[in-house]
Phi, psi and omega in degrees: 000318180295324179296318179296318179298315180295321178298316178297320180295318179294316179299318179296319180295326179284329183277328185298312180299323181290328179289330183272348184280146174286147172274112180255121184238111176280145181200161174056034178080009177252122180258115180271127177268318178205157181212109187235132178283126180275146174250146177274002180088351180243023177088011179237156178285156178219054180078203180228158166254125181231135177243126183207171178230145170264125180261001180281146173296327177277135177299146172273141178251343175206136175232123179256124181253135173261124180235130172253129182218113175052049174088001180239149177252140179224146171245122179247132189248131177242121180243145180162203174239110186246100186283165183301130174067006175280138177283130176248126181229096186235147168264118181253123182230031178271007175194171176063041180242134175086010175270162177297124180282125182231041176112166186286335190267128170279157176287327180211141174219112184217170179267125180264324183199148178226130173256128179255155180296336179281004177097349180285144174239125180249125180207000000 
């Protein structure tokens, strides 16, 4: 009986972290390292903090991220010049602001579209 209880306890401990984790999906040559929902300190969301890399030889000039958070979809846009293999660590607040904050983890954080300096658009 004690063995069954310990087996169940271990299985539960292994499953809980994966259920609480955001699904982070890298795509189009953009490697996402982390995606964290920001709080404004008053119980509301304030965009996301995202850390990522561009793996293309051509710099990216815009990266559009699709984020799902508590039943809602948001597109957050990052514009600039993002060179190959440079770490980008930005707080994006052009969407997902003023919603009820319900934790750090988004349900999904992925790349929706990438504009490259060479004129290519990946989507």
